[in-house]
VOGU-3710 file (C-alpha; in Angstrom, 3 decimals, decimal comma):
1> xxxxxxxxxx> -64,355/6,369/-3,618  -65,334/9,515/-1,686  -62,710/11,594/0,100  -64,619/11,126/3,370  -64,613/7,319/3,208  -61,419/7,085/5,241  -62,854/9,427/7,875  -66,003/7,310/8,138  -63,831/4,240/8,701  -61,937/6,133/11,423
11> xxxxxxxxxx> -65,221/6,968/13,147  -66,200/3,301/13,034  -62,874/2,270/14,605  -63,127/4,974/17,294  -66,703/4,104/18,253  -65,994/0,356/18,235  -62,920/0,839/20,438  -64,925/3,027/22,837  -67,731/0,505/23,245  -65,449/-2,518/23,618
21> xxxxxxxxxx> -63,313/-0,691/26,193  -66,394/0,517/28,096  -67,778/-3,024/28,224  -64,483/-4,439/29,520  -64,092/-1,763/32,200  -67,704/-2,103/33,341  -67,096/-5,826/33,824  -64,036/-5,178/36,002  -65,938/-2,502/37,958  -63,878/0,449/36,760
31> xxxxxxxxxx> -65,082/3,752/35,233  -65,780/3,322/31,490  -64,134/6,677/30,818  -60,745/5,196/31,739  -61,288/2,407/29,224  -62,171/4,929/26,538  -59,054/7,002/27,249  -56,847/3,890/27,134  -58,545/2,741/23,923  -57,671/6,075/22,343
41> xxxxxxxxxx> -54,046/5,744/23,435  -53,912/2,241/21,925  -55,427/3,005/18,511  -53,926/6,497/18,208  -51,075/7,645/15,965  -48,470/7,176/18,717  -49,286/3,459/19,167  -51,087/1,214/16,641  -51,835/4,107/14,284  -55,313/2,870/13,376
51> xxxxxxxxxx> -56,635/6,436/13,217  -55,264/9,862/12,430  -53,673/9,222/9,019  -55,392/10,589/5,871  -56,008/8,011/3,139  -54,874/8,510/-0,449  -58,269/9,753/-1,629  -58,274/12,562/0,923  -54,688/13,469/0,039  -55,679/13,668/-3,637
61> xxxxxxxxxx> -58,573/15,980/-2,708  -55,896/18,353/-1,370  -53,877/18,010/-4,605  -51,253/15,806/-3,003  -50,620/18,162/-0,064  -50,186/15,632/2,774  -49,799/18,204/5,624  -53,065/19,902/4,590  -54,871/16,549/4,451  -53,449/15,706/7,883
71> xxxxxxxxxx> -54,684/19,023/9,240  -58,141/18,340/7,774  -58,265/15,045/9,684  -57,128/16,793/12,871  -59,790/19,509/12,488  -62,483/16,868/11,933  -61,373/15,070/15,069  -61,303/18,289/17,099  -64,822/19,201/15,969  -66,134/15,740/16,831
81> xxxxxxxxxx> -64,421/15,763/20,228  -65,767/19,252/20,955  -69,288/18,165/20,033  -68,918/15,190/22,352  -67,898/17,217/25,386  -70,496/19,921/24,615  -73,254/17,275/24,601  -71,829/15,775/27,809  -72,007/19,058/29,714  -75,429/19,880/28,240
91> xxxxxxxxxx> -76,712/16,531/29,497  -75,182/17,114/32,923  -76,798/20,546/32,956  -80,195/18,965/32,256  -79,753/16,999/35,491  -78,776/20,129/37,480  -81,317/22,833/38,198  -80,085/26,345/38,936  -81,577/26,254/42,432  -79,358/23,254/43,231
101> xxxxxxxxxx> -76,245/25,234/42,300  -77,412/28,365/44,113  -77,847/26,389/47,325  -74,116/25,687/47,343  -73,004/28,917/45,669  -70,923/30,225/48,569  -69,244/26,893/49,172  -68,592/26,387/45,431  -66,966/29,837/45,216  -64,650/29,022/48,119
111> xxxxxxxxxx> -63,765/25,647/46,568  -62,939/27,301/43,238  -60,777/30,050/44,761  -58,858/27,682/47,043  -58,499/25,227/44,160  -56,840/27,952/42,098  -54,567/29,632/44,660  -52,878/26,607/46,238  -52,046/24,628/43,046  -50,715/27,776/41,358
121> xxxxxxxxxx> -48,502/28,564/44,357  -47,191/24,987/44,542  -46,374/24,857/40,820  -44,710/28,278/40,826  -42,578/27,589/43,913  -41,476/24,154/42,677  -40,401/25,310/39,213  -38,977/28,691/40,271  -37,330/28,955/43,709  -36,712/25,188/44,058
131> xxxxxxxxxx> -35,726/24,015/40,544  -34,504/27,387/39,271  -36,559/27,734/36,097  -37,339/31,207/34,685  -40,307/33,021/36,153  -42,499/32,816/33,048  -41,993/29,017/32,831  -42,869/28,656/36,513  -46,013/30,719/36,049  -47,206/28,656/33,062
141> xxxxxxxxxx> -46,728/25,422/35,026  -48,703/27,006/37,868  -51,514/27,941/35,456  -51,618/24,389/34,059  -51,984/23,080/37,627  -54,923/25,455/38,208  -57,050/24,133/35,348  -59,839/21,604/35,957  -61,290/19,373/33,239  -64,937/19,321/34,257
151> xxxxxxxxxx> -65,720/17,043/31,303  -63,817/14,144/32,882  -65,377/14,549/36,324  -68,868/15,201/34,971  -68,768/11,942/33,004  -67,749/9,965/36,100  -70,418/11,607/38,265  -73,032/10,887/35,639  -71,926/7,248/35,228  -72,109/6,806/39,010
161> xxxxxxxxxx> -75,630/8,350/39,098  -74,575/10,889/41,737  -75,101/14,136/39,800  -77,789/15,185/42,285  -75,516/14,774/45,330  -74,369/17,840/47,281  -70,720/17,156/46,417  -71,505/16,956/42,690  -73,388/20,251/42,770  -70,454/21,922/44,518
171> xxxxxxxxxx> -67,980/20,469/41,996  -70,047/21,651/39,016  -70,602/25,120/40,477  -66,923/25,436/41,376  -65,924/24,280/37,891  -67,792/27,202/36,292  -66,053/29,687/38,594  -62,745/27,842/38,186  -62,984/28,271/34,406  -63,502/32,016/34,741
181> xxxxxxxxxx> -60,551/32,381/37,129  -58,300/30,188/34,970  -59,236/32,220/31,887  -58,242/35,468/33,625  -54,903/34,022/34,775  -54,193/32,534/31,346  -54,948/35,857/29,636  -52,492/37,523/32,006  -49,787/34,939/31,313  -50,309/35,206/27,549
191> xxxxxxxxxx> -49,904/38,992/27,716  -46,719/38,655/29,737  -45,302/36,052/27,354  -46,059/38,161/24,266  -44,998/41,619/25,405  -43,717/41,360/28,953  -46,673/43,484/30,115  -50,411/43,105/30,516  -53,281/45,576/30,583  -55,336/45,528/33,769
201> xxxxxxxxxx> -58,199/47,098/31,813  -58,143/44,190/29,365  -58,176/41,642/32,185  -61,066/43,454/33,858  -63,003/43,487/30,583  -62,491/39,733/30,068  -63,505/38,955/33,648  -66,572/41,195/33,437  -67,723/39,580/30,197  -67,370/36,092/31,646
211> xxxxxxxxxx> -69,188/36,878/34,883  -72,012/38,778/33,196  -72,489/36,004/30,631  -72,682/33,312/33,320  -75,027/35,209/35,631  -77,285/36,459/32,815  -77,745/33,032/31,214  -78,188/31,220/34,528  -80,716/33,607/36,039  -82,497/35,307/33,128
221> xxxxxxxxxx> -82,473/32,243/30,880  -83,940/30,087/33,620  -86,717/32,579/34,216  -87,570/32,770/30,515  -87,738/28,988/30,124  -89,800/28,569/33,289  -92,324/31,092/32,033  -92,553/30,341/28,314  -91,416/26,707/27,884  -94,930/25,313/27,497
231> xxxxxxxxxx> -95,414/27,607/24,505  -92,868/25,547/22,578  -95,545/22,916/22,062  -97,328/25,327/19,747  -94,469/25,380/17,239  -95,137/23,268/14,151  -91,690/21,723/13,698  -91,214/18,126/14,833  -90,183/17,769/18,470  -89,892/21,540/18,851
241> xxxxxxxxxx> -88,884/21,681/22,576  -85,900/19,384/22,047  -84,874/21,191/18,852  -84,935/24,548/20,655  -82,921/23,073/23,549  -80,254/21,852/21,099  -80,188/25,276/19,445  -79,613/26,844/22,854  -76,839/24,325/23,564  -74,952/25,114/20,341
251> xxxxxxxxxx> -75,632/28,836/20,498  -74,500/29,308/24,087  -71,487/27,018/23,576  -70,300/29,091/20,616  -71,020/32,363/22,430  -69,068/31,203/25,494  -66,107/30,274/23,302  -66,339/33,642/21,530  -65,909/35,603/24,774  -63,026/33,417/25,927
261> xxxxxxxxxx> -64,793/30,899/28,149  -64,745/27,184/27,430  -67,579/26,180/25,105  -68,619/23,512/27,607  -69,569/26,207/30,136  -72,143/27,583/27,686  -73,442/24,067/27,031  -73,710/23,373/30,769  -75,630/26,623/31,311  -77,977/25,734/28,429
271> xxxxxxxxxx> -78,690/22,396/30,074  -79,359/24,064/33,433  -81,728/26,531/31,822  -83,773/23,759/30,180  -83,644/21,619/33,325  -86,594/23,751/34,449  -88,680/22,187/31,663  -87,225/18,666/31,542  -90,244/17,036/33,229  -92,603/18,532/30,646
281> xxxxxxxxxx> -90,691/17,388/27,569  -88,579/14,386/28,730  -85,472/16,175/27,458  -83,055/13,839/29,238  -84,652/10,807/27,613  -84,480/12,435/24,183  -80,864/13,568/24,637  -79,620/10,153/25,809  -79,062/8,623/22,319  -77,047/11,689/21,241
291> xxxxxxxxxx> -75,055/11,433/24,486  -74,325/7,737/23,956  -73,177/8,330/20,393  -71,084/11,504/20,608  -69,571/11,574/24,105  -67,256/8,533/23,692  -65,558/10,261/20,752  -64,292/12,988/23,086  -62,603/10,564/25,461  -61,128/8,253/22,801
301> xxxxxxxxxx> -59,762/11,200/20,807  -58,340/12,765/23,972  -56,553/9,493/24,720  -55,260/9,283/21,143  -53,231/12,462/21,687  -51,106/10,789/24,371  -47,575/9,895/23,298  -46,584/7,057/25,641  -42,891/7,521/24,736  -42,766/10,603/26,975
311> xxxxxxxxxx> -42,947/8,283/29,967  -39,620/6,681/28,945  -37,554/9,853/29,409  -36,074/9,496/32,892  -34,991/13,135/33,090  -38,518/14,369/32,463  -40,508/11,739/34,321  -39,019/12,606/37,731  -40,072/16,257/37,482  -43,408/15,240/35,938
321> xxxxxxxxxx> -44,240/12,877/38,812  -43,389/15,592/41,341  -45,565/18,123/39,504  -48,380/15,550/39,301  -48,197/14,842/43,039  -48,345/18,559/43,821  -51,187/19,041/41,314  -53,225/16,376/43,103  -52,310/17,641/46,578  -53,073/21,231/45,600
331> xxxxxxxxxx> -56,655/20,406/44,640  -57,141/17,840/47,387  -55,947/20,176/50,136  -57,170/23,471/48,680  -60,644/22,305/47,665  -60,830/19,947/50,646  -60,186/22,738/53,130  -63,005/24,708/51,513  -65,294/21,801/52,473  -64,420/21,817/56,186
341> xxxxxxxxxx> -67,509/21,075/58,249  -69,132/18,780/55,686  -67,240/15,604/56,592  -63,928/14,078/55,554  -65,402/11,986/52,755  -67,090/15,016/51,207  -63,805/16,913/51,472  -62,028/14,090/49,644  -64,730/13,762/46,957  -64,631/17,443/46,043
351> xxxxxxxxxx> -60,831/17,575/46,147  -60,475/14,543/43,876  -63,359/15,671/41,643  -61,570/18,961/40,931  -58,243/17,209/40,192  -58,374/16,060/36,535  -56,593/18,505/34,216  -57,349/16,580/31,019  -57,635/18,553/27,817  -57,555/21,873/29,711
361> xxxxxxxxxx> -54,008/21,229/30,897  -53,038/20,228/27,350  -54,429/23,516/26,005  -52,398/25,532/28,529  -49,253/23,556/27,675  -49,767/24,024/23,927  -50,299/27,771/24,346  -47,148/28,137/26,441  -45,120/26,215/23,854  -46,516/28,198/20,900
371> xxxxxxxxxx> -45,694/31,505/22,644  -42,165/30,341/23,393  -42,843/30,722/27,115  -41,911/27,114/27,933  -39,396/24,734/26,293  -40,282/21,283/24,956  -39,154/19,605/28,203  -41,552/21,621/30,365  -44,287/21,073/27,780  -43,800/17,306/28,228
381> xxxxxxxxxx> -43,917/17,688/32,014  -47,280/19,487/31,837  -48,670/16,956/29,364  -47,688/14,023/31,597  -49,243/15,776/34,614  -52,474/16,336/32,675  -52,587/12,691/31,591  -51,859/11,220/35,027  -54,370/13,390/36,912  -56,986/12,441/34,307
391> xxxxxxxxxx> -56,367/8,711/34,792  -55,990/8,769/38,580  -59,087/10,731/39,632  -62,004/8,637/38,205  -61,219/5,328/40,019  -60,714/7,191/43,305  -64,039/8,997/42,881  -65,753/5,667/42,296  -64,308/4,272/45,543  -65,187/7,387/47,530
401> xxxxxxxxxx> -68,794/7,421/46,376  -69,123/3,652/46,838  -68,047/4,068/50,463  -70,408/6,957/51,071  -73,274/5,511/53,096  -76,750/6,585/52,124  -77,348/7,059/55,825  -74,446/9,481/56,016  -75,791/12,938/56,715  -74,322/16,379/56,787
411> xxxxxxxxxx> -74,533/18,312/60,071  -77,389/20,785/59,923  -75,165/23,774/60,617  -72,706/22,678/57,911  -75,466/22,182/55,358  -76,785/25,616/56,174  -73,294/27,040/55,694  -73,007/25,351/52,299  -76,074/27,222/51,183  -74,875/30,681/52,158
421> xxxx> -73,764/33,299/49,655  -76,023/31,779/47,012  -74,618/33,547/44,014  -72,141/32,422/41,419
//
């Protein structure tokens, strides 16, 4: 028996659970992503334990070292989940042309900034002046409340077929800026936690890299594809345009991760770049089978990391629910205020769409714990907040978009305002 046989069986169980859960949730008119997250929680190591444990053959391949075999399983899962979310954002990018984002660039920037400042302030004030926690703990909770998991929202927007809506374009544009801002804040917090000081030059270098990367890929890459895309037909490899698009997706995702951005931002930019040529090569149609296969792994594996026993600790759950409420209010009010003039429903859609913390909040919590900046109790609080915001936002988005009349229009002066400052 091969050492990968157990992993193949795990993949079968994960994919089966994802599809069964998606079918059930579609039938009860709920977002499939919620079903996939719950399926992961159910089959994960903290519940039924159907996945996540190395079999004996894999343990033997590591000469009986069980922790190493366990880590190999975890790395395989992380790679598969990362591939899933990279493909998701690439696919979303294919449905979003750069001109659509530029039209709402000014509004998206305001949404991102407001969606960072208010949640951070609320988290810091609650944990510090009100509850009396040390300053570094309060700051890490604030940073976790800043983060937005664009993967969660993008999946819901795509499932609802509203990617082309004005609100979706603003959310996606704001998410790119949000990631840059969150990265700068997180780098600052990490420096403070490690040495008690942080270099402004280092922060400026990180910010400059991120901004230059985003602007260069979005503008220059789009121009290159628009001009030379038809030449891809002259390559002799099978299905050359799609192969080159996938190369761009993986290359830009890895480059984004290398400079400190989330890999999904590079994948999203790659999709936007090739959106200029999607009509010529039917890239969306060709990418759909890969999307349907890989993306569910991300959501099931994210759900499998949830330890439901955290919700049984009364001392933690009270603080966690308060932090969760402020996390939701911070995005709803901060991002909503940035949408003033575009209608109350649009304000609510963008505020809720920017609310899920998902895996991004978990990353912040894990970093804070590993640096010794937050204790295990605060780590649990942040994890619960990330889980709850991830589960709450998708059903609300579905209701908000369902109630949005197709006849509903944006005032001309407001629409004009949304298109000002058209740079990311």
